[in-house]
N, C-alpha and C positions, 0 to 999 in steps of 0.2 A: 265714124272714127274722129278722135280729136287730134289736132295736131300738137306737137310737143316743141317747148322752147328750145331744147337743146340740140335739135336735129341739125340746125344750121352750123353750129359750133362742131358736131362731129363730122359733118360733110366737108367742112373747111379744112379741120384737121387731116381728115383721111386723104385729102388732096395734096397735102404738103409733105415735104421730105421728111419731116419729123413725126408724121402721124401714120407710118406704114403699119404700126401694131396699136390697135386701140383696145383698151380694156374697159368694158362698160359693165358695172355692177348696179344692184338696186334690189329691193325687195321682190319677192316672188309676186308675179301676177301685176306689176307695174307697168307692163307693155313694152318690155325691152325688145323681144324678139319681133313684135309687130311693127315697132317703130323703125328698127333697123332693116328688116326686110322690105318695108316700103321705101326707106331711104337709099337703099343699096340694091336696086333690083337687078344689077349685072354681077353681084357677088353670088358665089355658090352658097348654099346653106347647108351646114353641117351639124346635125344635132347629136350630142353624145349622151343623151339620157336614156336611150334605148341599149341595154346591156348586150343585146343580140349582135348589133352592128358596131358597138364601141370599139371591140379589138381590131376590127379591120383599119379603122382610123388610127388607132395606136400604133400599128405596125407600119404605118407610111413612113418613108424616109424624107429627109428634106428635100431631096430631088423629085421624089414622087409628088410631094405637096406642091412643088412649083409647076410640075407638068400637069396635074390633074386638077388642082385647086389654087391657082396663083393668087386669085382674090376670093376670100372666103369669110364667112360668117360663121364662127365655131360656137354653138350654143351649148349651155350646161357644162362650162369648162371645168368646174370644180368637181364633176363626175369622174373626170379623167385627167387629173393635172399633169400627168407624165407627157401628155401630148404637146404640152408647152415646150418641152426640150426640142422636139421636131420642128415646131413652129419657129423657135428662136434660130435654130440653124438655117431654116429656109429663108429667114428675114436677113441673117448675116451673110448667107452665100449667094442669094439671088435679090438684087435691088428692085426687081419688078414686082415681087410679091408684096401682098397688103392683106392683112388679117384684122377682123373684128371679133374680139373674144367676149362672150356674154356669160355671166354667172350670178346666181343670187345668194350665194353664200361668201360673204366678203372675206372672212378669215381663212377659209380654205383656199380660196383663189389668191387672195392677196399675198400670203404666205409664199406661194409658189411664184407670183410675180416678182416678189422682191428678191427671190433667189435667183431666178432665171432671166427676167426681163428688165433689171435695173438699167436705166438710161436708154431703154428701147422703146418702152409702152408709154402712150398717152393715157391718162386715166380719167374716167368720167362716171357720174352716178345719175341714175334715172329715179326719180321719187314720183309717188302718186300724184295725179293731176292738181294742178294750181287752178285757181279761179280764171285767169286769163285764158288757160289752156281749155277748161271747161267750155267757154265762150265760142270757141272755134267751131266751124261747121264742117271741117274735113282737112285732109293733109295738105290741100292747097290754100288753105285759109291761114295766113300767117298769124302767129301769137303776137299780140300787142302787149308790150311791157306795161305793168301796172304803174299807177300814178306814183307810187312810192318808190319803184325801181327807176323810174324816169327823173324823179326828184333827187334821189340818192346819187345816181349817176351823173347828175348835172346836165342831162340831155333836154330837161324842160323844168327849170328851177322854180316855176310858179304853179305847176299844175295841181298840186295838192290843195291850193288856196284859191284856185281860180273856178268860178262856176258855183251852181247851187245844186245839191243832190236832188231836191224835189223836181227840178226842172231838167235833169240830164238823163237821156235814154240810156245811156252805157251804164248808168249807176243803177237803174231799175233792173236791167238784164243781170248785172253782177250781183245784185241783192238776191235775185232768184237762185242762182247758182250757189251764193253764200249759203243760203237756207238748205239747199241740197248737201252741201258739204258738211254743214254743221250736224245734220241728221246722219248722213251715211258715209261721209268721208268722200275721198277722191280716187278710189281704185277704178281703173278704166271699165272693168268687167261690169259694174253696175250703174254706169253713167246712162245707160240706154233709157230713153224715156218710156219704151214700151213695157219695161219692168214694173211689177207691182211692188208695193212696200214689203210683203212678206218674201217674195222672191230676193229681194236685197238683203233682208235680214238673215235668211237662209244662207245665202252666199257668204256672208260676213262670218256667220257662226261655223261654216265649214272651213272658212279660210283659217280661222283662229285654231281649230283642231288640226288641220293639215300643217299649219306652221310648226306646232310642237312636234308632230310626228315625223315631220320630214327635216326641216331645217335645224331644229334644236337636236333632234336625234343624231343627224349628221356631224353637228359641231361637238355635241357632249360624249358622243358614243355611250349614251346612257342606257341602262338596262330597266329602270323604271320611270314611268312617265309622271305618276301622281305627284311627286315633289315639285316637278316643274309646272304642273297645272295649277298647284297652290301658288307657287312663286310668281307665276304669270298674273294670277288674281290680285295678289297683294301689290305688285308693282303698278297694275291698273288702278287700285285703289289710293296709291300714293301719288298719282299723276298730278303734277302742278306743285309738288312738295320737294323739299331737300331730301336727299336719299340718305338715310342712316343705315349702313350695312347690317349693323347688329340688330336694330329694330326689323329689317326686312327679313333677316335670317329667322329671327324669333317668331314672327308672325306666319312665315312659311313652313316652319318646322324644318328647317335645313341648317346646315353649318354655315358660318360667315364666309367660309371659302367658296362653298357652292354658290351662295347668294351673289358674291362679287362676280363669280365665273357666269353665272346666268344673266346678271345684268349686262355684262360685257357681251355675251351672245345677242341680247336683245339690240344692243346699240350697233354691233357688227353686221347685223341681218337686216338693218334699217327699219326696225320696228320702234325704236325710241330715240328721241333726242336727249342727250345728257348735256344740259346747259351748265357750263362751269361758272363759278362766281368770279366777279371782278374784283380785283384789289390792285392798288397802285404797286404793291409789292408782287412780282412775277411768281415768287415762290410759292406764296399763299394760294394762288390760283389752282396749283396742282394738288394740294393736300385738302382743301376744303371741299365740303359736300357739295355735288352738282344738283340742279333741279331736273327732275325727270319729266318730259312730256312725250306722249305718244305722237308719232309723225302723221298719223291718220286718225281723225276723231271717230270715224265708223268702226274701226277695229277696236279702239279703247272700249267704245260702248257695247260692242258685241262680247267683249271679255266680261264686262260688269253686268250684261244682261239688262242694260238700261235703255228705255225709251223715253219719250216726252222731253220736255224743256231741260236744257243743259244746266248744269251746275255752274257756278262762277270758275271753278277750276277747269272744267271741261271747256268752256269758252275760251279762257285764257289760253290753254293749251292748244286749241284748234287755231286760234290767231297766231301764236308764236310759231307753231309748226308751218303755216303758211307763209309766214314772212321768211322763215328759214329756207323753205324750199324754193321760194322766188329768188332769194339771194344766191342760192347754190346754182340755180339755173343761170342767173345773170352773169355769174362768174366774177362778180365784183370783189376786190381784195378787202374784204372786211372780216372781222371775227365777232361772234355773238357771246353774250354773257348775261347773267342776272346779277342783281345788286342787292345786298343786304348788309346794313351797318349795324354796329353795336348798340346805337341808340334808336333802332327800330325803323329806319328808313328802308323801304323795299321798292325796288324797280323790276318789273317782269321782264324786260329785255333792253340791254345796253348793247348798242351796236358800235364798234370800234372800227373807224377807217383810218388811214395812214395820219391824217392831220386834224380829226374831230371825232366827236361821238354823236349819236343819236339815241335818246331815252324814249321808252315806250311803256305806257301803263295800259292794261286791258281791263275793261269793266264790262261785266254782261248787262248792266243797267240799261233801260230803254230812255233813261233821262240822266244827262251829266250834270253834276254840280261842281262848283268851284273846289270843294273839299276833295274830289277826286284826283286834282293835280297836286296835291299837298306834298307828295314824296318827290315830285319833280322840279319844285320851287327850291332854289339855292343848290340845285344838285351840281352845278358848275364848280362850286367851291371845293369839292372833294375830288374832282377829276384832274387828271394830269395833261388834259388836251382841252381845246374849246368845245363846248356844247353847242352844235349846230342848231338843234331844235328838239323840242319834247313833245309827245303826242299822248293823248288819251284817247284809245279806240274802243268803241262801244256800239250799241245798237241805237244810239240817240241819232235821229236822221239829220240833225243840225251840225253846221260847222261853228264852233265858239272859241274865241281866244279866252284863255284862262290866265293870262298875264305871264310876264317874265319868258317869252318865247315858248309858251305851252299852249298847244291847240288841241281841241277835242274835236273828233271828226268820227263819222260812221266807219266801221271797219271795212264794210263792202267798198266804201269810196276809196279809202287808202289802198287796199288790196286789188281793186278792179282797174280795168284800163280807161282811159279817158276816151271820149267819143272822137 
């Protein structure tokens, strides 16, 4: 098993007065149940995915919940959202009760949470494994923050620029896990070193089919699967690009309304990240096209039936997704965007903190040249806050200054923990 960065937060929240009801969502098979059962061994475990026993739990009153299950993990809550009303009543009537609700379908679960648990529930998400999580050796092995997170959170302001990758043991290990991540993604089920390559690909293909047949069918109440199979492949082919709903609809052979709905399903079920554009004008951020990235590169490649060397767009998406997951796990107060200006300047990821920006360009190249930082130079002139630093992340093993507070470094160095 691999330890998870978010478990200390959930444990700390659960022991507080404001954490008596926690809602943990995330894509199917990201390890929510395993993690929470490991971290809360004294909680009863209540699975709601079995239709034979589900009515028994739905029939429990608030008083019965308090008597039978005063501290409980309630799994697959989206299968029986009405149970939330009884849990809310138990929460309000009996201050000793504590519940952790798990669900893989964000829209079905969150609609009920907004209706019934507003002001009561603490919310958290679990994503596929990050590089630092992959490097752990079990539940008792703490997850070390990556150099990037430590630098961004100002816990170690020099860690990104201190040392040499070629002489760093932690970087060597991180590079190996980065290679696994780029090929197969970060789903916990296929992290086992005893699995062969074909077994991993079989699992990913089965996951893709199961996602459409279970999550999307639940969300869309759809009668025909074929249009969504086409739409899924089209979205995967568009990964790394700005999404045009009309183009997506035309290529998938569905209506624009259905295309927009399906894209929302992909985002709400934690399959894709829709990275909004940054504009100084807040209103423009809401109406301009987002850039789509898959949160797990293994799933993207399974949809496309692609093996071998990654394309530039695939490498970019994998690095952007890893940065996003690490930021979410860290719970740092930042927002993520992409930038595209009228004169052709493009920045793959722009991270906005309260008082500064960080800009990131991603290149799949094995060697970085000064031209790779061209869109980052002079960037501060168009932003409305100071630009703390800019980075070019690639497969180049060296750390090189490209001038104007622009530094090129290996992606695995940036995203892996320091020794």
